[in-house]
VOBA-1610 file (N, C-alpha, C; in pm, whole numbers, padded with zeros to 5 digits, always signed):
BEGIN
Met+10954+13116+11959Met+10981+12976+11933Met+10849+12900+11938Ser+10826+12814+11837Ser+10701+12738+11833Ser+10702+12628+11939Leu+10587+12566+11959Leu+10576+12461+12060Leu+10654+12336+12021Arg+10662+12302+11892Arg+10731+12181+11851Arg+10878+12182+11892Pro+10957+12287+11862Pro+11095+12289+11910Pro+11104+12288+12063Leu+11009+12353+12129Leu+11010+12351+12276Leu+10988+12210+12329Ala+10896+12138+12266Ala+10870+12000+12309Ala+10994+11914+12286Arg+11060+11935+12173Arg+11181+11858+12143Arg+11292+11891+12244Leu+11307+12020+12276Leu+11407+12060+12376Leu+11374+11999+12512Ala+11248+11997+12547Ala+11207+11937+12675Ala+11241+11789+12677Ala+11216+11719+12565Ala+11246+11576+12558Ala+11397+11553+12568Val+11476+11637+12500Val+11621+11624+12508Val+11668+11650+12650Gly+11612+11752+12714Gly+11648+11780+12853Gly+11611+11667+12945Leu+11494+11608+12922Leu+11449+11495+13001Leu+11542+11376+12979Ala+11582+11353+12855Ala+11674+11244+12826Ala+11809+11268+12892Ala+11857+11392+12890Ala+11985+11423+12954Ala+11977+11401+13104Ala+11867+11443+13164Ala+11849+11421+13308Ala+11842+11272+13338Ala+11773+11198+13252Ala+11761+11054+13273Ala+11896+10987+13257Thr+11975+11033+13160Thr+12107+10976+13141Thr+12191+10995+13266Ala+12186+11113+13322Ala+12259+11139+13445Ala+12209+11048+13556Ala+12079+11031+13563Ala+12021+10946+13666Ala+12062+10801+13648Cys+12066+10755+13523Cys+12096+10615+13496Cys+12243+10583+13514Thr+12330+10681+13502Thr+12473+10653+13511Thr+12534+10700+13642Ser+12456+10764+13728Ser+12517+10822+13848Ser+12527+10726+13965Gly+12441+10628+13972Gly+12443+10540+14088Gly+12463+10396+14050Ser+12492+10314+14150Ser+12515+10173+14121Ser+12393+10088+14150Asp+12292+10143+14215Asp+12170+10065+14238Asp+12047+10148+14205Ser+11933+10081+14198Ser+11812+10150+14154Ser+11767+10259+14250Ser+11796+10245+14380Ser+11753+10349+14474Ser+11831+10478+14451Ser+11960+10469+14419Ser+12035+10592+14392Ser+11993+10652+14260Glu+11954+10567+14162Glu+11906+10619+14034Glu+11776+10695+14056Ala+11686+10638+14132Ala+11557+10703+14156Ala+11575+10832+14235Ala+11670+10833+14327Ala+11691+10951+14409Ala+11753+11065+14329Ser+11832+11033+14225Ser+11904+11138+14154Ser+11836+11183+14025Gly+11727+11122+13985Gly+11663+11164+13861Gly+11548+11071+13825Ile+11521+11065+13695Ile+11410+10983+13649Ile+11453+10838+13631Ser+11357+10749+13625Ser+11385+10607+13612Ser+11426+10573+13469Pro+11492+10459+13450Pro+11524+10415+13314Pro+11398+10399+13229Gln+11288+10354+13289Gln+11164+10338+13213Gln+11114+10473+13163Met+11120+10576+13248Met+11074+10708+13205Met+11166+10763+13096Met+11296+10736+13107Met+11387+10781+13003Met+11354+10712+12871Ala+11335+10579+12876Ala+11302+10503+12755Ala+11170+10551+12696Asp+11069+10571+12781Asp+10940+10619+12732Asp+10953+10756+12665Ser+11034+10842+12723Ser+11054+10977+12668Ser+11126+10972+12535Leu+11232+10892+12530Leu+11305+10877+12404Leu+11214+10821+12296His+11135+10721+12332His+11045+10661+12234His+10940+10762+12185Ala+10891+10847+12273Ala+10792+10947+12231Ala+10847+11035+12119Val+10972+11075+12130Val+11035+11158+12027Val+11056+11076+11900Met+11110+10953+11915Met+11135+10868+11799Met+11006+10837+11722Glu+10903+10798+11795Glu+10776+10763+11732Glu+10715+10883+11660Ser+10722+11000+11721Ser+10667+11121+11659Ser+10742+11155+11531Asp+10875+11154+11536Asp+10953+11186+11416Asp+10929+11084+11306Arg+10923+10957+11342Arg+10901+10850+11243Arg+10761+10864+11179Thr+10661+10894+11259Thr+10525+10910+11207Thr+10515+11031+11116Val+10576+11141+11156Val+10573+11262+11072Val+10641+11235+10938Tyr+10759+11173+10940Tyr+10830+11144+10814Tyr+10745+11051+10726Thr+10687+10948+10786Thr+10609+10851+10709Thr+10484+10915+10649Arg+10409+10986+10731Arg+10281+11042+10683Arg+10299+11165+10594Leu+10383+11259+10638Leu+10391+11388+10569Leu+10490+11391+10454Ile+10586+11301+10455Ile+10684+11299+10346Ile+10658+11180+10254Val+10682+11059+10303Val+10673+10941+10218Val+10532+10917+10166Asn+10436+10904+10255Asn+10300+10873+10209Asn+10244+10985+10121Arg+10266+11110+10162Arg+10212+11222+10084Arg+10276+11230+09946Leu+10409+11227+09941Leu+10477+11245+09812Leu+10467+11122+09722Gln+10469+11004+09782Gln+10463+10882+09701Gln+10319+10838+09673Asn+10240+10816+09776Asn+10108+10756+09759Asn+10000+10857+09720Glu+10002+10976+09780Glu+09896+11073+09752Glu+09922+11156+09627Leu+10045+11207+09613Leu+10075+11298+09502Leu+10147+11231+09385Gly+10208+11116+09410Gly+10281+11047+09304Gly+10400+11124+09250Val+10462+11206+09334Val+10573+11291+09292Val+10705+11214+09286Ile+10730+11132+09387Ile+10856+11059+09397Ile+10832+10931+09475Glu+10905+10828+09441Glu+10893+10699+09509Glu+10987+10695+09629Ala+10958+10604+09720Ala+11050+10570+09828Ala+11109+10435+09792Ser+11237+10417+09818Ser+11302+10294+09776Ser+11415+10257+09871Glu+11432+10126+09892Glu+11545+10082+09973Glu+11677+10109+09901His+11670+10127+09770His+11788+10163+09690His+11779+10311+09652Trp+11754+10393+09751Trp+11721+10533+09730Trp+11830+10611+09657Lys+11958+10578+09679Lys+12064+10651+09610Lys+12060+10623+09459Asp+12056+10496+09425Asp+12054+10458+09283Asp+11925+10501+09215Asp+11815+10491+09286Asp+11684+10522+09228Asp+11647+10671+09236Lys+11734+10751+09299Lys+11704+10893+09320Lys+11565+10907+09384Ala+11548+10836+09495Ala+11419+10825+09561Ala+11429+10868+09706Leu+11316+10864+09775Leu+11314+10892+09918Leu+11368+10774+09996Val+11430+10802+10107Val+11474+10699+10201Val+11349+10640+10265Leu+11344+10507+10277Leu+11232+10443+10345Leu+11231+10483+10492Pro+11114+10490+10554Pro+11107+10525+10697Pro+11193+10434+10786Ala+11196+10305+10758Ala+11279+10214+10839Ala+11428+10246+10823Gln+11468+10283+10701Gln+11608+10320+10678Gln+11642+10450+10750Met+11550+10546+10743Met+11570+10674+10812Met+11593+10648+10961Phe+11511+10560+11017Phe+11521+10527+11159Phe+11657+10462+11189Arg+11697+10367+11105Arg+11825+10299+11127Arg+11943+10396+11115Tyr+11939+10485+11017Tyr+12048+10583+11001Tyr+12058+10671+11125Gly+11944+10710+11181Gly+11945+10789+11305Gly+12006+10711+11420Ala+11969+10584+11433Ala+12025+10499+11539Ala+12175+10483+11524Glu+12222+10471+11401Glu+12366+10459+11376Glu+12439+10587+11414Met+12380+10703+11384Met+12443+10830+11421Met+12451+10846+11573Val+12344+10806+11642Val+12344+10812+11789Val+12454+10723+11844Ala+12471+10603+11788Ala+12575+10511+11833Ala+12714+10571+11811Glu+12733+10642+11701Glu+12862+10706+11673Glu+12896+10815+11776Lys+12794+10872+11837Lys+12815+10977+11937Lys+12837+10919+12076Asn+12841+10787+12086Asn+12860+10718+12214Asn+12756+10759+12318Ala+12633+10772+12274Ala+12523+10805+12365Ala+12506+10691+12466Pro+12456+10722+12584Pro+12442+10618+12688Pro+12316+10534+12671Phe+12269+10517+12548Phe+12156+10430+12520Phe+12167+10389+12373Ser+12092+10287+12337Ser+12087+10246+12196Ser+11943+10214+12160Tyr+11915+10216+12031Tyr+11782+10180+11986Tyr+11788+10119+11847Ser+11687+10038+11817Ser+11678+09975+11687Ser+11532+09944+11655Leu+11507+09924+11527Leu+11376+09885+11479Leu+11387+09739+11440Gln+11303+09654+11498Gln+11309+09511+11473Gln+11170+09457+11444Ser+11166+09334+11392Ser+11036+09274+11364Ser+11046+09123+11364Leu+10938+09060+11405Leu+10925+08915+11392Leu+10904+08878+11245Trp+10866+08978+11162Trp+10841+08960+11019Trp+10932+09055+10940Ala+11058+09058+10974Ala+11152+09153+10914Ala+11170+09127+10765Val+11162+09233+10687Val+11194+09227+10545Val+11345+09213+10530Asn+11418+09291+10610Asn+11564+09287+10612Asn+11606+09201+10730Lys+11675+09093+10705Lys+11710+08995+10809Lys+11791+09056+10923Gln+11862+09165+10899Gln+11939+09228+11008Gln+11847+09289+11114Asn+11719+09302+11082Asn+11623+09359+11177Asn+11543+09253+11252Glu+11585+09128+11244Glu+11521+09022+11322Glu+11571+09029+11467Pro+11489+08987+11564Pro+11533+08986+11704Pro+11645+08884+11724Lys+11738+08919+11813Lys+11852+08831+11837Lys+11855+08778+11981Thr+11810+08858+12076Thr+11815+08813+12215Thr+11678+08763+12259Asp+11677+08690+12370Asp+11550+08641+12425Asp+11458+08757+12461Ala+11516+08865+12515Ala+11435+08981+12553Ala+11371+09045+12430Glu+11446+09056+12321Glu+11391+09113+12197Glu+11276+09026+12145Lys+11296+08896+12142Lys+11193+08804+12093Lys+11068+08812+12179Ala+11086+08808+12311Ala+10972+08814+12404Ala+10901+08948+12393Gly+10977+09056+12384Gly+10920+09190+12375Gly+10841+09211+12247Leu+10895+09167+12135Leu+10824+09182+12008Leu+10696+09100+12005Ala+10701+08979+12059Ala+10580+08896+12067Ala+10476+08962+12157Phe+10522+09018+12271Phe+10429+09082+12365Phe+10358+09201+12303Val+10434+09292+12240Val+10370+09413+12185Val+10280+09379+12066Ala+10309+09270+11995Ala+10223+09228+11884Ala+10091+09172+11936Glu+10096+09106+12051Glu+09977+09040+12107Glu+09899+09130+12204Asn+09959+09238+12252Asn+09897+09324+12354Asn+09897+09468+12305Lys+09806+09499+12214Lys+09803+09630+12151Lys+09798+09743+12255Gly+09885+09840+12237Gly+09889+09956+12325Gly+09973+09938+12450Gln+10031+09821+12469Gln+10115+09797+12588Gln+10261+09785+12546Asn+10349+09829+12634Asn+10493+09821+12613Asn+10549+09705+12692Tyr+10669+09665+12658Tyr+10735+09553+12726Tyr+10863+09606+12790Tyr+10882+09577+12918Tyr+11001+09622+12991Tyr+11066+09503+13061Thr+11198+09499+13055Thr+11272+09394+13125Thr+11415+09442+13148Glu+11491+09360+13218Glu+11635+09383+13233Glu+11704+09262+13174Glu+11818+09285+13110Glu+11895+09175+13054Glu+12043+09205+13068Thr+12124+09101+13066Thr+12268+09114+13074Thr+12327+09071+12941Leu+12402+09160+12880Leu+12467+09134+12751Leu+12614+09169+12764Gly+12700+09077+12730Gly+12844+09103+12738Gly+12888+09142+12878Gly+12824+09085+12980Gly+12860+09113+13118Gly+12807+09246+13172Lys+12727+09317+13093Lys+12673+09446+13135Lys+12521+09435+13144Lys+12463+09497+13248Lys+12319+09491+13271Lys+12251+09610+13202Tyr+12137+09581+13137Tyr+12062+09682+13064Tyr+11915+09680+13103Phe+11854+09797+13103Phe+11709+09809+13105Phe+11670+09807+12958Thr+11581+09717+12920Thr+11539+09703+12780Thr+11389+09725+12770Ala+11350+09812+12678Ala+11208+09842+12655Ala+11176+09815+12509Val+11058+09759+12485Val+11012+09734+12348Val+10876+09800+12330Tyr+10863+09876+12221Tyr+10741+09951+12190Tyr+10691+09906+12053Ala+10562+09894+12037Ala+10505+09853+11909Ala+10535+09954+11800Asp+10569+09905+11683Asp+10583+09987+11564Asp+10461+09955+11477Val+10376+10055+11460Val+10245+10035+11398Val+10243+10094+11257Ala+10170+10030+11168Ala+10151+10081+11031Ala+10066+10207+11039Val+10128+10324+11023Val+10060+10452+11040Val+10010+10514+10910Ala+10049+10455+10796Ala+10010+10510+10666Ala+10003+10397+10564Pro+09925+10417+10457Pro+09918+10316+10352Pro+10056+10278+10296Ala+10149+10372+10294Ala+10283+10343+10242Ala+10351+10230+10322Cys+10326+10222+10452Cys+10385+10116+10536Cys+10333+09980+10490Val+10203+09971+10478Val+10137+09846+10444Val+10179+09799+10305Thr+10173+09888+10208Thr+10208+09854+10070Thr+10352+09806+10061Cys+10443+09880+10122Cys+10585+09846+10116Cys+10609+09706+10173His+10557+09679+10291His+10583+09550+10355His+10511+09435+10285Asn+10386+09454+10249Asn+10310+09346+10186Asn+10362+09310+10047Asp+10415+09409+09973Asp+10457+09386+09835Asp+10605+09357+09819His+10684+09368+09925His+10829+09349+09913His+10861+09204+09878Lys+10959+09185+09790Lys+10994+09049+09744Lys+11046+08960+09857Asp+11101+09019+09963Asp+11157+08940+10074Asp+11066+08934+10196Thr+10944+08981+10185Thr+10858+08986+10303Thr+10812+08845+10345Pro+10815+08817+10475Pro+10763+08689+10522Pro+10612+08696+10552Arg+10554+08816+10539Arg+10412+08832+10569Arg+10351+08933+10471Thr+10234+08902+10417Thr+10175+08986+10313Thr+10034+09034+10346Asp+09995+09026+10474Asp+09857+09062+10509Asp+09846+09178+10608Phe+09947+09264+10614Phe+09941+09379+10704Phe+09830+09474+10661Lys+09766+09535+10762Lys+09664+09638+10739Lys+09702+09763+10819Leu+09647+09875+10781Leu+09669+10000+10853Leu+09636+09979+11000Gly+09724+10021+11089Gly+09703+10007+11232Gly+09761+09880+11291Asp+09806+09786+11208Asp+09866+09663+11258Asp+10004+09689+11318Val+10040+09608+11416Val+10177+09609+11470Val+10264+09535+11369Met+10366+09605+11319Met+10454+09547+11217Met+10589+09506+11275Gly+10617+09551+11394Gly+10744+09523+11459Gly+10752+09601+11588Gly+10874+09638+11626Gly+10889+09714+11749Gly+11019+09792+11754Val+11018+09894+11838Val+11138+09972+11867Val+11195+09920+11998Val+11322+09881+11993Val+11390+09829+12111Val+11488+09935+12160Ile+11470+09978+12286Ile+11559+10078+12346Ile+11632+10012+12462Arg+11765+10030+12467Arg+11846+09975+12576Arg+11919+10086+12648Ile+11910+10081+12781Ile+11978+10178+12866Ile+12064+10101+12965Pro+12194+10128+12969Pro+12278+10055+13065Pro+12243+10093+13208Leu+12245+09993+13296Leu+12216+10016+13439Leu+12347+10020+13516
//
C-alpha cells in the first residue's frame, strides 16, 4: 500500500476518534480526556480537504484546461461536457457528507462569492472569513450556537493554488472582485463540529 492511502486512512481514523471524543462527553474536560479536541479534528479534516482540493485543481483542472487545452472546466459542466469546477467538486463532497449524517459539516464560502449561496451567513462565518483574509497562514476558531445547539467552528483560508483559480474568479460574469492573483486568499473553508 502506498503512503497516500495510508495517510488518508490515518486521517479518517483520526476523524473517527475525534468524532467519538466530540460526542462522548458533555463538557470540554470529558472530550479532552476521551480523545482529541474539536480543533484537532477540524484541523485534520481540513488537511484532507485542502489536499484533495489542491490536487484536483492543479493536476486535473489546471493541467487539462490551462496547460494542455484538452477540456474546459465549467459551472455548467453537464451541458458543456466539461470538468466540474473545483468549488463545485468541493460542494458536492460536502453535500454527500451531509447525506451520511456525519457529525460535522463543511462548506466553501467567500466574502467575494461568485455564487451568492457561498456568501457567509452567520457572524462567526463573516468574522472568520475576514480574519483569514487579513492574517495569511492563520486559522480562525470560535464557538457559536445555532438552532439551540453549540458548535465548534473553524475557518481556514482558501487560497488560489493555480492559474485556473484566478482566471475563473476574475473573469466570471458574476464576480464581485477581478484582481485576484496566485496565492491570494479567495475565501475560506468553514468546518462545524457539534459540542
